C-alpha positions as semicolon CSV with decimal commas, in nm:
position;residue;x (nm);y (nm);z (nm)
1;M;-2,187;-0,952;-0,148
2;H;-2,099;-1,202;-0,423
3;C;-1,854;-1,480;-0,344
4;Y;-1,506;-1,400;-0,469
5;F;-1,451;-1,763;-0,572
6;C;-1,776;-1,912;-0,705
7;K;-1,974;-1,589;-0,759
8;H;-2,265;-1,712;-0,543
9;T;-2,496;-1,416;-0,483
10;D;-2,501;-1,425;-0,104
11;T;-2,229;-1,461;0,159
12;E;-2,230;-1,466;0,537
13;V;-2,033;-1,224;0,754
14;I;-1,835;-1,428;1,009
15;E;-1,637;-1,151;1,176
16;T;-1,637;-0,771;1,166
17;R;-1,376;-0,536;1,306
18;I;-1,224;-0,195;1,249
19;T;-0,881;-0,184;1,086
20;E;-0,580;-0,084;1,297
21;D;-0,572;0,265;1,150
22;G;-0,948;0,311;1,199
23;T;-1,019;0,404;0,837
24;A;-1,210;0,095;0,731
25;I;-1,420;-0,194;0,848
26;R;-1,276;-0,540;0,780
27;R;-1,525;-0,821;0,729
28;R;-1,444;-1,192;0,708
29;R;-1,704;-1,364;0,493
30;Q;-1,787;-1,723;0,409
31;C;-1,978;-1,852;0,110
32;P;-2,255;-2,098;0,204
33;Q;-2,221;-2,266;-0,136
34;C;-1,844;-2,334;-0,173
35;Q;-1,753;-2,280;0,197
36;K;-1,451;-2,063;0,108
37;R;-1,365;-1,756;0,312
38;F;-1,250;-1,414;0,199
39;T;-1,204;-1,064;0,339
40;T;-1,372;-0,740;0,234
41;Y;-1,307;-0,383;0,344
42;E;-1,556;-0,099;0,374
43;R;-1,425;0,257;0,340
44;T;-1,596;0,590;0,325
45;E;-1,594;0,752;-0,015
46;E;-1,390;1,069;-0,015
47;L;-1,303;1,344;-0,257
48;P;-1,062;1,224;-0,525
49;L;-0,694;1,257;-0,450
50;F;-0,455;1,329;-0,736
51;V;-0,087;1,246;-0,767
52;T;0,143;1,481;-0,958
53;K;0,408;1,278;-1,140
54;R;0,767;1,386;-1,215
55;D;0,670;1,486;-1,569
56;K;0,387;1,705;-1,425
57;R;0,111;1,467;-1,536
58;R;-0,168;1,418;-1,285
59;E;-0,343;1,091;-1,212
60;R;-0,583;0,967;-0,949
61;F;-0,431;0,817;-0,637
62;S;-0,456;0,438;-0,646
63;R;-0,423;0,219;-0,336
64;E;-0,368;-0,080;-0,564
65;K;-0,085;0,086;-0,754
66;L;0,082;0,187;-0,428
67;R;0,033;-0,161;-0,281
68;N;0,177;-0,326;-0,595
69;G;0,487;-0,105;-0,584
70;I;0,545;-0,200;-0,223
71;L;0,478;-0,568;-0,294
72;H;0,754;-0,572;-0,557
73;A;1,000;-0,429;-0,305
74;V;0,908;-0,663;-0,019
75;E;0,907;-0,990;-0,214
76;K;1,088;-1,262;-0,017
77;T;1,141;-1,037;0,286
78;T;0,999;-1,036;0,637
79;V;0,739;-0,764;0,565
80;S;0,390;-0,907;0,620
81;P;0,073;-0,835;0,421
82;T;-0,068;-0,664;0,731
83;Q;0,232;-0,431;0,745
84;I;0,193;-0,353;0,375
85;E;-0,175;-0,269;0,422
86;L;-0,087;-0,048;0,718
87;I;0,172;0,143;0,512
88;V;-0,077;0,194;0,230
89;S;-0,346;0,315;0,471
90;E;-0,111;0,551;0,656
91;I;0,010;0,705;0,331
92;E;-0,343;0,742;0,200
93;I;-0,449;0,917;0,523
94;Q;-0,150;1,153;0,514
95;A;-0,199;1,228;0,145
96;S;-0,572;1,287;0,188
97;G;-0,501;1,532;0,469
98;S;-0,380;1,785;0,215
99;D;-0,622;2,071;0,155
100;K;-0,524;2,075;-0,212
101;G;-0,644;1,721;-0,285
102;E;-0,313;1,668;-0,459
103;I;0,025;1,522;-0,363
104;E;0,352;1,479;-0,549
105;S;0,466;1,127;-0,634
106;N;0,807;1,207;-0,480
107;T;0,638;1,278;-0,148
108;I;0,460;0,942;-0,159
109;G;0,786;0,770;-0,253
110;D;0,966;0,931;0,040
111;M;0,690;0,818;0,280
112;V;0,713;0,458;0,152
113;A;1,093;0,459;0,163
114;N;1,094;0,586;0,523
115;R;0,848;0,318;0,636
116;L;1,037;0,039;0,457
117;K;1,366;0,160;0,603
118;E;1,217;0,099;0,951
119;L;1,078;-0,245;0,861
120;D;1,327;-0,416;0,631
121;K;1,653;-0,281;0,488
122;V;1,649;-0,509;0,181
123;A;1,296;-0,400;0,089
124;Y;1,406;-0,039;0,138
125;I;1,705;-0,079;-0,098
126;R;1,484;-0,246;-0,362
127;F;1,227;0,030;-0,340
128;A;1,488;0,307;-0,335
129;S;1,662;0,164;-0,642
130;V;1,348;0,218;-0,849
131;F;1,216;0,530;-0,676
132;R;1,549;0,711;-0,680
133;R;1,641;0,570;-1,022
134;F;1,971;0,403;-0,940
135;V;2,173;0,369;-1,261
136;D;2,479;0,175;-1,148
137;V;2,628;-0,028;-0,865
138;E;2,782;0,281;-0,703
139;D;2,432;0,418;-0,636
140;F;2,346;0,098;-0,448
141;G;2,674;0,119;-0,256
142;K;2,611;0,478;-0,147
143;E;2,265;0,391;-0,020
144;V;2,388;0,084;0,168
145;K;2,661;0,294;0,334
146;K;2,395;0,544;0,447
147;L;2,200;0,259;0,604
148;Q;2,505;0,126;0,786
149;K;2,564;0,459;0,963
């Protein structure tokens, strides 16, 4: 494994463990040249999963795209990187469980919204405003009132 920082061609594995959801192996590595540490994940390669968008386009499921969407919503909140990774993994597992190898983007959005609602209300409102396409302040107000019940 090449070093993420200095690109040295060999790194040492310091620690290995299975992720909380059991879908990957997490390895902490250290570069013998620059002494910096970084984390890698090993996952089994599976059949491709496709996401059907609102306009009926299909695209490959992307953990990074899902993670980035969640990161935008949780900025400056109490949601930790570990919690984000857990959400992404749980959604990927649920989505991959489909026999069709395909899932609608709305279904993914609902799963993220439900998880964020449990973790942080502000992150939930931010995510919902984009996912549900809020167009004015009244939409925000309605969603906040639902949360207060």
